[in-house]
PALO-515989 format. One record per residue (C-alpha): x, z, y; residue in one letter. Coordinates in steps of 0.05 Angstrom, whole numbers, plus 5000, padded with zeros to 4 digits. Example, Ala and Ser with C-alpha at 12.3 -4.5 7.8 and 13.67 -1.06 7.14 Angstrom:
+------+------+------+----+
:   xx :   zz :   yy : aa :
+------+------+------+----+
: 5246 : 5156 : 4910 :  A :
: 5273 : 5143 : 4979 :  S :
+------+------+------+----+
This chain:
+------+------+------+----+
:   xx :   zz :   yy : aa :
+------+------+------+----+
: 0447 : 4825 : 5628 :  M :
: 0463 : 4859 : 5563 :  E :
: 0536 : 4866 : 5582 :  A :
: 0516 : 4895 : 5650 :  K :
: 0469 : 4945 : 5618 :  A :
: 0523 : 4964 : 5568 :  R :
: 0572 : 4974 : 5625 :  G :
: 0523 : 5019 : 5662 :  K :
: 0513 : 5061 : 5599 :  R :
: 0588 : 5066 : 5590 :  T :
: 0598 : 5089 : 5663 :  R :
: 0540 : 5139 : 5657 :  A :
: 0570 : 5167 : 5593 :  A :
: 0639 : 5172 : 5625 :  A :
: 0610 : 5209 : 5686 :  E :
: 0571 : 5255 : 5639 :  S :
: 0634 : 5271 : 5600 :  D :
: 0672 : 5283 : 5666 :  A :
: 0619 : 5332 : 5691 :  D :
: 0610 : 5366 : 5624 :  R :
: 0632 : 5438 : 5620 :  G :
: 0616 : 5496 : 5574 :  I :
: 0543 : 5479 : 5580 :  L :
: 0515 : 5409 : 5575 :  S :
: 0462 : 5381 : 5622 :  T :
: 0409 : 5391 : 5568 :  A :
: 0430 : 5463 : 5559 :  D :
: 0424 : 5477 : 5634 :  R :
: 0352 : 5452 : 5633 :  R :
: 0330 : 5506 : 5584 :  R :
: 0295 : 5563 : 5622 :  P :
: 0329 : 5621 : 5586 :  H :
: 0399 : 5589 : 5594 :  V :
: 0386 : 5577 : 5668 :  R :
: 0363 : 5649 : 5679 :  V :
: 0422 : 5679 : 5640 :  V :
: 0471 : 5634 : 5677 :  G :
: 0443 : 5654 : 5744 :  T :
: 0448 : 5728 : 5728 :  I :
: 0520 : 5720 : 5704 :  L :
: 0539 : 5682 : 5766 :  N :
: 0508 : 5735 : 5811 :  V :
: 0544 : 5791 : 5772 :  I :
: 0610 : 5755 : 5776 :  L :
: 0602 : 5740 : 5850 :  G :
: 0584 : 5811 : 5867 :  V :
: 0642 : 5837 : 5825 :  S :
: 0692 : 5792 : 5861 :  L :
: 0665 : 5814 : 5929 :  V :
: 0670 : 5887 : 5910 :  V :
: 0740 : 5881 : 5881 :  V :
: 0765 : 5839 : 5940 :  G :
: 0730 : 5872 : 5999 :  L :
: 0716 : 5944 : 5980 :  L :
: 0788 : 5969 : 5990 :  P :
: 0792 : 5935 : 6058 :  L :
: 0724 : 5960 : 6079 :  L :
: 0742 : 6031 : 6057 :  W :
: 0806 : 6028 : 6097 :  L :
: 0767 : 6003 : 6158 :  L :
: 0716 : 6060 : 6150 :  K :
: 0770 : 6113 : 6140 :  S :
: 0806 : 6090 : 6203 :  A :
: 0749 : 6115 : 6246 :  V :
: 0729 : 6175 : 6203 :  T :
: 0754 : 6246 : 6217 :  P :
: 0810 : 6267 : 6170 :  T :
: 0770 : 6326 : 6143 :  A :
: 0712 : 6280 : 6123 :  D :
: 0760 : 6231 : 6089 :  T :
: 0790 : 6287 : 6048 :  L :
: 0725 : 6322 : 6030 :  A :
: 0680 : 6261 : 6022 :  H :
: 0723 : 6199 : 6015 :  P :
: 0665 : 6153 : 5996 :  M :
: 0613 : 6180 : 6044 :  A :
: 0592 : 6138 : 6104 :  L :
: 0609 : 6179 : 6167 :  F :
: 0579 : 6246 : 6147 :  P :
: 0601 : 6277 : 6214 :  N :
: 0604 : 6217 : 6259 :  G :
: 0662 : 6173 : 6282 :  F :
: 0732 : 6189 : 6304 :  A :
: 0751 : 6131 : 6349 :  W :
: 0809 : 6172 : 6374 :  S :
: 0847 : 6156 : 6310 :  N :
: 0857 : 6084 : 6333 :  V :
: 0878 : 6106 : 6403 :  T :
: 0927 : 6157 : 6375 :  R :
: 0955 : 6107 : 6325 :  A :
: 0967 : 6056 : 6380 :  W :
: 0995 : 6103 : 6433 :  N :
: 1021 : 6168 : 6402 :  D :
: 1050 : 6137 : 6339 :  V :
: 1071 : 6075 : 6379 :  Q :
: 1041 : 6028 : 6328 :  V :
: 1033 : 5978 : 6384 :  G :
: 1108 : 5970 : 6392 :  N :
: 1119 : 5960 : 6317 :  Y :
: 1059 : 5914 : 6316 :  F :
: 1090 : 5866 : 6366 :  F :
: 1157 : 5873 : 6331 :  N :
: 1123 : 5849 : 6268 :  T :
: 1089 : 5791 : 6303 :  I :
: 1155 : 5769 : 6333 :  W :
: 1191 : 5775 : 6266 :  M :
: 1136 : 5737 : 6229 :  A :
: 1133 : 5682 : 6281 :  A :
: 1208 : 5671 : 6276 :  G :
: 1206 : 5670 : 6200 :  E :
: 1147 : 5622 : 6202 :  W :
: 1183 : 5574 : 6249 :  A :
: 1248 : 5574 : 6210 :  V :
: 1214 : 5566 : 6143 :  Q :
: 1171 : 5509 : 6169 :  L :
: 1231 : 5474 : 6199 :  L :
: 1274 : 5479 : 6137 :  V :
: 1217 : 5462 : 6088 :  A :
: 1193 : 5401 : 6126 :  T :
: 1261 : 5372 : 6141 :  T :
: 1288 : 5387 : 6072 :  G :
: 1226 : 5358 : 6038 :  G :
: 1228 : 5297 : 6083 :  F :
: 1301 : 5284 : 6067 :  A :
: 1292 : 5291 : 5992 :  L :
: 1225 : 5255 : 5986 :  S :
: 1223 : 5202 : 6041 :  V :
: 1295 : 5186 : 6057 :  L :
: 1316 : 5193 : 5984 :  K :
: 1391 : 5203 : 5990 :  P :
: 1438 : 5178 : 5936 :  R :
: 1445 : 5245 : 5902 :  Y :
: 1375 : 5269 : 5918 :  G :
: 1356 : 5285 : 5846 :  K :
: 1418 : 5328 : 5837 :  I :
: 1404 : 5365 : 5902 :  I :
: 1332 : 5376 : 5881 :  S :
: 1355 : 5404 : 5814 :  A :
: 1404 : 5451 : 5849 :  L :
: 1349 : 5475 : 5896 :  V :
: 1303 : 5486 : 5837 :  L :
: 1358 : 5525 : 5800 :  A :
: 1361 : 5576 : 5857 :  T :
: 1290 : 5598 : 5839 :  L :
: 1317 : 5626 : 5774 :  F :
: 1365 : 5673 : 5810 :  V :
: 1334 : 5743 : 5821 :  P :
: 1329 : 5760 : 5895 :  A :
: 1360 : 5829 : 5883 :  V :
: 1424 : 5796 : 5859 :  V :
: 1432 : 5762 : 5926 :  L :
: 1423 : 5823 : 5969 :  L :
: 1497 : 5844 : 5973 :  V :
: 1527 : 5775 : 5988 :  P :
: 1470 : 5760 : 6037 :  L :
: 1481 : 5827 : 6072 :  Y :
: 1556 : 5814 : 6077 :  L :
: 1542 : 5745 : 6106 :  T :
: 1496 : 5774 : 6159 :  I :
: 1547 : 5830 : 6173 :  L :
: 1604 : 5780 : 6182 :  H :
: 1571 : 5711 : 6194 :  P :
: 1619 : 5652 : 6194 :  P :
: 1634 : 5616 : 6260 :  L :
: 1593 : 5666 : 6301 :  I :
: 1645 : 5721 : 6304 :  G :
: 1598 : 5782 : 6311 :  H :
: 1548 : 5817 : 6267 :  S :
: 1474 : 5799 : 6266 :  L :
: 1453 : 5868 : 6243 :  I :
: 1397 : 5897 : 6286 :  N :
: 1377 : 5828 : 6311 :  T :
: 1317 : 5787 : 6289 :  F :
: 1364 : 5731 : 6270 :  W :
: 1384 : 5774 : 6210 :  A :
: 1313 : 5766 : 6185 :  V :
: 1296 : 5696 : 6210 :  W :
: 1356 : 5658 : 6182 :  L :
: 1353 : 5683 : 6110 :  P :
: 1278 : 5670 : 6109 :  A :
: 1291 : 5596 : 6119 :  G :
: 1328 : 5591 : 6053 :  A :
: 1263 : 5586 : 6013 :  S :
: 1273 : 5537 : 5956 :  A :
: 1200 : 5544 : 5936 :  F :
: 1175 : 5519 : 6004 :  N :
: 1224 : 5460 : 6003 :  V :
: 1201 : 5438 : 5934 :  L :
: 1128 : 5449 : 5952 :  L :
: 1133 : 5405 : 6013 :  V :
: 1175 : 5354 : 5977 :  M :
: 1123 : 5346 : 5922 :  R :
: 1069 : 5337 : 5975 :  F :
: 1110 : 5284 : 6011 :  F :
: 1118 : 5248 : 5944 :  D :
: 1043 : 5239 : 5943 :  S :
: 1039 : 5206 : 6012 :  L :
: 1027 : 5130 : 6012 :  P :
: 1092 : 5093 : 6018 :  R :
: 1056 : 5033 : 6050 :  E :
: 1050 : 5073 : 6114 :  V :
: 1125 : 5088 : 6115 :  F :
: 1142 : 5015 : 6103 :  E :
: 1095 : 4993 : 6158 :  A :
: 1125 : 5042 : 6207 :  A :
: 1196 : 5019 : 6191 :  K :
: 1174 : 4947 : 6199 :  T :
: 1147 : 4965 : 6269 :  D :
: 1215 : 4993 : 6287 :  G :
: 1203 : 5068 : 6276 :  A :
: 1268 : 5107 : 6267 :  G :
: 1279 : 5167 : 6222 :  T :
: 1257 : 5219 : 6273 :  F :
: 1196 : 5178 : 6295 :  R :
: 1177 : 5169 : 6222 :  L :
: 1183 : 5244 : 6210 :  F :
: 1148 : 5267 : 6274 :  W :
: 1094 : 5215 : 6285 :  S :
: 1077 : 5193 : 6214 :  I :
: 1095 : 5245 : 6161 :  V :
: 1078 : 5310 : 6197 :  L :
: 1008 : 5288 : 6221 :  P :
: 0991 : 5269 : 6149 :  M :
: 1017 : 5336 : 6123 :  S :
: 0970 : 5386 : 6155 :  K :
: 0945 : 5415 : 6088 :  P :
: 1015 : 5432 : 6063 :  I :
: 1036 : 5458 : 6131 :  L :
: 0977 : 5506 : 6129 :  G :
: 0995 : 5529 : 6059 :  V :
: 1068 : 5542 : 6078 :  V :
: 1045 : 5578 : 6141 :  S :
: 1000 : 5625 : 6102 :  V :
: 1055 : 5640 : 6051 :  F :
: 1108 : 5650 : 6105 :  A :
: 1068 : 5696 : 6151 :  I :
: 1040 : 5738 : 6095 :  N :
: 1109 : 5746 : 6063 :  A :
: 1140 : 5765 : 6129 :  A :
: 1084 : 5814 : 6145 :  W :
: 1093 : 5850 : 6078 :  A :
: 1169 : 5847 : 6072 :  D :
: 1201 : 5915 : 6068 :  F :
: 1268 : 5915 : 6033 :  L :
: 1307 : 5864 : 6074 :  W :
: 1283 : 5886 : 6143 :  P :
: 1297 : 5958 : 6123 :  N :
: 1369 : 5939 : 6108 :  L :
: 1385 : 5898 : 6169 :  V :
: 1339 : 5928 : 6223 :  L :
: 1362 : 6000 : 6226 :  T :
: 1345 : 6007 : 6300 :  D :
: 1276 : 6040 : 6304 :  I :
: 1260 : 6002 : 6368 :  G :
: 1258 : 5934 : 6332 :  I :
: 1231 : 5955 : 6264 :  Q :
: 1167 : 5922 : 6239 :  P :
: 1105 : 5958 : 6213 :  L :
: 1124 : 5947 : 6140 :  S :
: 1188 : 5989 : 6151 :  V :
: 1163 : 6040 : 6201 :  R :
: 1096 : 6060 : 6171 :  L :
: 1125 : 6090 : 6106 :  P :
: 1174 : 6130 : 6148 :  Q :
: 1120 : 6163 : 6191 :  I :
: 1071 : 6177 : 6134 :  Q :
: 1093 : 6248 : 6122 :  G :
: 1090 : 6269 : 6195 :  S :
: 1025 : 6235 : 6215 :  T :
: 0953 : 6257 : 6209 :  D :
: 0918 : 6221 : 6152 :  L :
: 0863 : 6192 : 6196 :  G :
: 0914 : 6166 : 6247 :  V :
: 0957 : 6138 : 6191 :  Y :
: 0898 : 6101 : 6160 :  L :
: 0882 : 6073 : 6229 :  A :
: 0954 : 6048 : 6234 :  A :
: 0947 : 6016 : 6165 :  L :
: 0883 : 5982 : 6188 :  T :
: 0918 : 5953 : 6249 :  I :
: 0974 : 5928 : 6204 :  A :
: 0924 : 5894 : 6157 :  S :
: 0887 : 5855 : 6211 :  L :
: 0935 : 5798 : 6223 :  I :
: 0943 : 5774 : 6151 :  P :
: 0867 : 5773 : 6144 :  V :
: 0858 : 5735 : 6209 :  V :
: 0913 : 5686 : 6191 :  I :
: 0880 : 5670 : 6125 :  F :
: 0812 : 5662 : 6157 :  L :
: 0842 : 5612 : 6206 :  I :
: 0878 : 5572 : 6153 :  F :
: 0829 : 5580 : 6095 :  Q :
: 0800 : 5510 : 6100 :  R :
: 0869 : 5479 : 6104 :  T :
: 0895 : 5524 : 6050 :  F :
: 0839 : 5509 : 6001 :  L :
: 0833 : 5435 : 6017 :  R :
: 0871 : 5391 : 5969 :  G :
: 0863 : 5325 : 6006 :  G :
: 0878 : 5310 : 6078 :  G :
: 0900 : 5238 : 6067 :  L :
: 0834 : 5205 : 6084 :  G :
: 0843 : 5146 : 6130 :  G :
: 0918 : 5143 : 6121 :  A :
: 0914 : 5075 : 6088 :  V :
: 0861 : 5024 : 6110 :  K :
: 0849 : 4964 : 6067 :  G :
+------+------+------+----+
């Protein structure tokens, strides 16, 4: 009995130490500490909301505000009503709709290529474990230390004269999709996640006769939804905001994305219409994050993979 009681006290002390932060449990019970802590939490929460949402809300407000009101009273809430025509003009007259769908098509292709390369590369290095896997992983990691600007010229020449193809990829979406797949960060990220997956499941699948493709498609990918969501958010947001490389390889106005075309039309477009175009361009990244936020923030996702 004494040993059991001592064990309970030890576990309680360990749990207390694990939960201990800046303030102990006794400190939190004090009225003045609890009041001050609540006030600080509220101030911090409001500050984060203001810093994170205020620019986006201001952009949304300015998109449907007359240009004169935005210039004269930038922080006022619709002093002279709304200007819904800004959105219509941005979509039709400035042809933001065309560039919007160009951006979606470009981002979708980059997402698919990055996901394909990251998952297959991570699977090969983590699950299949080739003979020289550690050397390959080290070489992939070493590419992260090379500045992206240094690679622009050789990458451009490769797209201009691609081997085996015989004709240039300039002014095609392949010129954006293929280089996006060469993301060492995504490969290493997925590989580290695959390293954490239970090997017992892989061994059981191999014992049941699962081949390499079946192991990858039916076992590894269903267990990897959290990391697939993270890579998807990174890939789509990076593609949506990318300016330099699409500006170099997509010189045809008809296939340019919003990130390239919007800076070019800024000087010749009414401010209200331009802000409406920026609002349209900002919607997709926000929606994508809202869709994947639970997957992005969740660190688990392996529950039920191994049953005792």
